[in-house]
C-alpha positions in Angstrom: -3.0 30.9 -25.0 -1.2 30.5 -21.6 0.4 27.5 -20.0 0.6 26.9 -16.3 2.4 24.4 -14.1 -0.1 23.2 -11.5 -0.7 20.9 -8.6 1.9 18.7 -6.9 4.9 20.2 -8.6 4.1 23.7 -7.2 3.3 22.2 -3.8 6.4 20.2 -3.5 8.7 23.0 -4.6 7.2 25.2 -1.9 7.9 22.5 0.6 11.5 22.2 -0.5 10.9 18.7 -1.9 12.3 17.3 -5.1 9.9 17.8 -8.1 9.6 14.7 -10.2 6.9 15.5 -12.7 5.0 18.6 -13.7 1.4 18.8 -14.6 0.4 21.5 -17.1 -2.8 23.3 -17.8 -3.4 25.2 -21.0 -5.8 28.2 -20.9 -7.3 29.8 -24.0 -6.6 27.1 -26.6 -8.6 24.6 -28.6 -7.7 21.0 -29.4 -7.1 22.1 -33.1 -4.6 24.7 -32.0 -2.7 22.2 -29.9 -2.4 19.8 -32.8 -1.2 22.6 -35.1 1.5 23.3 -32.6 2.7 19.7 -32.8 1.1 18.3 -29.6 -0.1 14.8 -29.8 -3.7 14.1 -28.5 -3.9 11.2 -26.0 -6.8 12.1 -23.7 -9.8 9.8 -23.7 -12.4 11.7 -21.6 -11.0 15.2 -22.1 -8.2 16.8 -24.2 -4.7 15.9 -23.0 -1.7 16.3 -25.2 1.9 15.2 -25.3 4.5 17.9 -25.8 6.3 17.3 -29.2 9.7 17.2 -27.6 9.5 16.5 -23.8 6.4 14.2 -24.1 5.1 15.9 -20.9 1.3 16.0 -20.6 -0.6 19.2 -21.2 -4.4 19.3 -20.4 -6.8 22.0 -21.6 -8.5 23.9 -18.8 -11.8 22.3 -18.1 -14.8 22.1 -15.8 -16.7 19.0 -14.8 -20.2 18.0 -13.8 -21.3 15.0 -11.7 -23.6 12.7 -13.7 -23.5 9.4 -11.8 -22.1 7.8 -8.7 -18.4 6.8 -8.5 -15.1 7.7 -10.1 -16.3 7.7 -13.7 -19.6 9.5 -13.2 -18.5 12.9 -14.7 -19.0 14.9 -17.9 -16.3 17.5 -18.9 -16.5 20.9 -20.6 -13.5 22.5 -22.2 -13.3 25.6 -24.3 -10.9 28.6 -24.6 -13.1 30.7 -22.3 -12.6 28.3 -19.3 -10.4 30.1 -16.8 -7.5 28.8 -14.7 -9.5 29.5 -11.6 -12.4 27.4 -12.9 -10.0 24.6 -13.6 -8.3 24.8 -10.2 -11.6 24.8 -8.2 -12.4 21.3 -9.4 -9.2 20.0 -7.7 -9.1 18.1 -4.4 -7.1 20.1 -1.9 -6.1 23.8 -1.7 -2.5 22.8 -1.5 -2.9 21.1 -5.0 -4.8 24.1 -6.4 -1.9 26.5 -7.0 -0.2 27.4 -10.2 2.6 29.3 -11.8 2.7 30.5 -15.4 5.3 28.9 -17.7 7.4 31.6 -19.3 8.7 31.5 -22.9 12.1 30.2 -21.7 10.2 27.3 -19.9 11.0 28.7 -16.4 8.2 29.4 -14.0 6.9 32.8 -13.1 7.6 34.1 -9.5 3.9 35.0 -9.2 1.9 32.3 -7.5 -1.7 31.8 -8.6 -3.4 30.8 -5.4 -7.2 31.6 -5.5 -8.2 29.1 -2.8 -5.7 29.6 0.0 -3.2 26.8 -0.7 -0.2 28.6 0.6 -2.0 29.4 3.8 -2.9 25.7 4.3 0.6 24.6 3.3 2.0 26.7 6.1 -0.6 25.4 8.5 0.1 21.8 7.4 -3.6 21.2 6.5 -5.4 19.1 3.9 -8.5 21.2 3.2 -10.9 20.6 0.3 -11.1 23.3 -2.4 -14.9 23.3 -2.8 -18.1 21.4 -2.7 -17.1 19.4 -5.8 -14.8 17.4 -3.6 -17.8 15.4 -2.4 -18.5 14.2 -6.0 -15.4 12.0 -6.2 -14.9 9.3 -3.6 -11.3 8.6 -4.8 -10.5 11.9 -3.0 -11.0 10.2 0.3 -8.4 7.7 -0.6 -6.1 10.4 -1.9 -6.4 12.3 1.4 -5.5 9.2 3.3 -2.5 8.5 1.0 -1.3 12.1 1.4 -1.5 11.7 5.2 0.9 8.8 4.9 3.3 10.8 2.8 3.1 14.2 4.6 3.3 13.0 8.1 3.1 16.4 9.8 -0.1 17.3 8.0 -3.6 16.9 9.4 -7.1 16.9 7.8 -9.1 20.0 8.3 -12.2 19.5 10.4 -14.6 20.5 7.7 -12.9 18.2 5.2 -13.1 15.2 7.6 -16.8 16.0 8.2 -17.4 16.0 4.4 -15.6 12.7 4.0 -17.8 11.2 6.7 -20.9 12.5 4.8 -19.6 10.9 1.6 -19.1 7.6 3.3 -22.6 7.7 4.9 -24.1 8.6 1.5 -22.7 5.5 -0.1 -20.2 7.2 -2.4 -17.4 5.0 -1.2 -19.4 1.9 -2.2 -19.2 3.0 -5.8 -15.4 2.9 -6.0 -14.0 0.5 -8.5 -11.5 -2.2 -7.3 -8.6 -1.1 -9.5 -8.7 2.5 -8.2 -8.9 1.4 -4.6 -5.9 -0.9 -5.0 -4.0 1.8 -6.9 -4.4 4.3 -4.0 -3.9 1.7 -1.2 -0.7 0.3 -2.8 0.7 3.8 -3.3 -0.1 4.7 0.3 1.5 1.5 1.6 4.7 2.6 0.0 4.8 6.0 1.8 6.8 7.0 4.9 4.2 6.1 7.5 1.4 4.0 5.9 -0.4 3.7 9.2 -1.6 7.3 8.8 -3.5 6.3 5.7 -5.5 3.9 7.7 -6.0 6.4 10.5 -7.7 8.7 8.0 -9.7 5.9 6.5 -10.9 4.9 9.9 -11.8 8.5 11.0 -13.8 9.0 7.8 -15.6 5.7 8.1 -14.3 4.5 4.8 -12.1 1.7 6.1 -15.1 -0.3 7.2 -16.5 -0.1 3.7 -13.3 -0.8 1.8 -11.5 -3.2 4.2 -13.9 -4.5 6.8 -11.6 -7.4 7.6 -9.0 -4.9 8.7 -11.4 -2.4 10.3 -12.7 -4.9 12.8 -9.2 -5.5 14.4 -9.3 -2.3 16.4 -10.5 -3.0 19.9 -9.6 -6.7 19.7 -7.3 -7.5 22.7 -4.2 -9.7 22.7 -2.1 -11.1 25.5 -0.2 -8.2 27.1 2.9 -10.3 27.8 3.3 -10.8 24.0 1.7 -7.6 23.0 2.2 -4.7 25.4 0.2 -2.5 23.0 -2.7 -5.0 23.5 -5.0 -3.7 20.7 -4.7 -5.8 17.5 -5.3 -2.9 15.2 -2.6 -0.9 16.9 -0.2 -3.8 16.6 -0.9 -4.2 12.8 -0.1 -0.6 12.3 3.1 -0.9 14.2 4.1 -3.9 12.1 3.3 -2.0 8.9 5.3 1.1 9.9 8.2 -1.1 11.0 8.2 -2.6 7.5 8.0 0.8 5.9 10.9 2.1 8.1 13.1 -0.8 6.7 12.2 0.1 3.1 10.6 -3.2 2.4 8.7 -4.0 -0.8 5.0 -3.6 -1.5 4.3 -7.4 -1.1 6.1 -7.4 2.3 4.1 -4.4 3.4 0.8 -5.9 2.2 1.6 -9.1 4.1 2.4 -7.0 7.2 -1.0 -5.4 6.9 -3.0 -8.6 6.5 -1.1 -11.2 8.5 -3.5 -11.1 11.6 -6.9 -10.6 9.9 -8.1 -13.8 11.6 -7.9 -12.2 15.1 -10.9 -10.1 14.1 -13.0 -13.3 14.1 -11.8 -14.8 17.4 -14.8 -15.7 19.7 -15.1 -13.4 22.6 -15.0 -16.2 25.1 -11.4 -17.2 24.3 -9.9 -13.7 24.1 -7.2 -12.5 24.5 -5.9 -15.7 23.1 -6.2 -16.3 19.3 -5.8 -20.0 18.7 -6.0 -20.8 15.0 -6.1 -17.2 13.8 -3.5 -18.1 11.2 -5.9 -20.3 9.2 -8.7 -17.8 9.6 -6.4 -15.1 8.3 -5.8 -17.2 5.1 -9.5 -17.7 4.7 -10.2 -14.0 4.9 -7.4 -13.1 2.5 -8.8 -15.0 -0.5 -12.0 -13.0 -0.8 -10.3 -9.7 0.1 -7.6 -10.1 -2.6 -10.3 -11.2 -5.2 -12.4 -8.2 -4.3 -9.6 -5.6 -4.7 -7.9 -7.5 -7.5 -4.6 -7.6 -5.5 -1.6 -8.6 -7.7 -0.5 -12.2 -7.5 2.9 -11.5 -5.9 1.2 -9.6 -3.1 -1.5 -12.1 -2.6 0.7 -15.2 -2.5 3.3 -13.7 -0.1 0.5 -12.5 2.2 -1.1 -16.0 2.3 2.2 -17.7 3.2 3.0 -15.1 5.9 -0.6 -15.3 7.4 -0.4 -19.1 7.5 3.2 -19.6 8.7 4.2 -16.6 10.8 3.4 -18.4 14.0 5.6 -21.3 13.0 8.4 -19.1 11.9 8.4 -17.3 15.2 8.5 -20.7 17.0 11.2 -22.1 14.7 14.0 -21.5 17.1 12.8 -24.7 18.9 12.5 -26.7 15.7 14.8 -29.6 14.9 16.1 -30.4 11.4 13.0 -32.3 10.3 10.6 -29.6 11.3 12.8 -26.9 9.7 12.8 -28.7 6.4 9.1 -29.1 6.4 8.6 -25.4 7.2 10.9 -24.5 4.3 8.9 -26.8 2.0 5.6 -25.3 3.0 7.0 -21.8 2.3 8.3 -23.0 -1.1 11.6 -21.6 0.0 13.7 -24.1 -1.9 12.2 -23.1 -5.2 11.8 -19.4 -4.3 14.6 -18.3 -1.9 14.2 -14.6 -2.8 10.5 -14.7 -1.8 11.5 -16.5 1.4 13.7 -13.6 2.3 10.5 -11.4 2.0 8.5 -13.8 4.1 11.1 -13.5 6.9 11.1 -9.7 6.5 7.3 -9.7 7.2 7.7 -12.0 10.1 10.5 -9.9 11.7 8.2 -6.8 11.3 5.5 -8.8 13.1 7.9 -9.7 15.9 9.3 -6.3 16.4 6.2 -4.2 15.6 5.0 -4.2 19.2 5.2 -2.2 22.3 7.7 -2.5 25.2 11.2 -3.8 24.4 10.1 -5.8 21.3 11.2 -3.3 18.7 14.8 -3.6 19.8 14.9 -7.4 20.3 17.0 -9.4 17.9 15.1 -11.8 15.5 17.4 -14.9 15.6 14.9 -17.0 13.6 15.8 -15.1 10.4 19.5 -16.1 10.5 18.8 -19.7 11.6 16.2 -20.3 8.9 18.4 -18.8 6.2 21.2 -21.1 7.3 18.8 -24.1 7.2 17.7 -23.0 3.7 21.3 -22.8 2.5 22.0 -26.3 3.9 18.9 -27.8 2.4 19.6 -26.2 -1.0 23.1 -27.7 -1.0 21.6 -31.1 -1.6 21.7 -32.2 -5.3 18.1 -33.3 -5.7 18.8 -34.6 -9.2 21.6 -36.9 -8.0 19.3 -38.2 -5.2 16.5 -38.8 -7.6 18.9 -40.7 -9.9 19.4 -43.3 -7.2 15.7 -44.2 -7.3 15.1 -44.3 -11.0 13.5 -47.7 -10.6 11.3 -46.5 -7.7 10.0 -43.0 -8.5 7.6 -43.1 -5.6 10.5 -42.9 -3.2 12.1 -39.8 -4.7 10.4 -37.1 -2.7 10.9 -38.9 0.6 14.6 -39.5 -0.2 15.2 -35.9 -1.2 13.5 -34.7 1.9 15.6 -37.1 4.0 18.8 -35.8 2.4 17.9 -32.2 3.1 17.1 -33.1 6.8 20.5 -34.8 7.0 22.2 -31.7 5.5 20.4 -29.4 8.0 21.5 -31.6 10.9 25.1 -31.6 9.6 25.0 -27.8 9.6 24.5 -28.0 13.4 21.0 -26.6 13.4 19.7 -28.7 16.2 18.6 -32.1 17.3 15.2 -33.4 16.1 12.8 -31.4 18.3 10.0 -31.6 15.8 6.9 -29.4 16.1 
């Protein structure tokens, strides 16, 4: 029985990156032996065990065989005679198919087990598939794209990109389950440069299958005076990377990704203008979020940003009445923390452009936050108490009090829009 640390922990240590978790493979053991040693079995499809003290996961070396389309279409074989090399060859990329033996004192051996050239590709900054088994699991296309967003100086080997294109053409991507797609996309959105994930998905042809609403944005022109980058797809990637550079949350990044979906359905005869694209973006978001089972907090924030980002950009010209109505539509009075995220996504949209836009101040943020503070200073309960005998007037009276408070804060004459 031998134990090896494998995969990402080995890769990251060689790159000089912090190692968060280790994955372990056990060679030459049976499930019964592992239980006798105090390990707790937890694997459903193949034997995985928790260490009796550290609770780290240890998997028996195994091979796998494709039995059906999709992520779950595999059968597994595990036995003491399965070698480490046989286990490693089923992994995705050569840089993830390296191992070091765990010594009795729990340190790692200096000897690198690297049967498939991972160290070579690590130095060359390449994502290269280990073997033909890569084509059997469409999730690996998503993983490759996510790794591209994390390791921003790596590129995809030509033969691997060709294989990914074949997988897409053969319909493997269509068999992906929604939960796994969202899991990989959401992780990629939280990486250093999430735009690189979508570059890889576009190059492989998978983006059109997974997110056709997004894929159609490339090549759609916008007015150059507002968008020096012109191309809508390029703009959305700039917005997304701006949000990532600020360290914004997943809901903000998802809203940045999806705020302009409606521009992909603008009729050719009105381009490069996109009148009414906000409403079309909201219409596209509903089915997209349902299809990928996007979490509620991401879906709701994205819908508000898609619907209101144009109004928020124009709010510098709004008077008190229009400001209060905008705050109400954004549900900012009940959810001020979420309104901060809405403004973050809108600032990313305003500054995620070419030319001088990335360095331009976004005055709308401070003005809207000041308006929100003024509106929230109104005691809605006290105002409602004045209309106990006429409840139908309460909403109107509360809104009027908030408008008066915003005006009193010096936030502009009534230039309603």
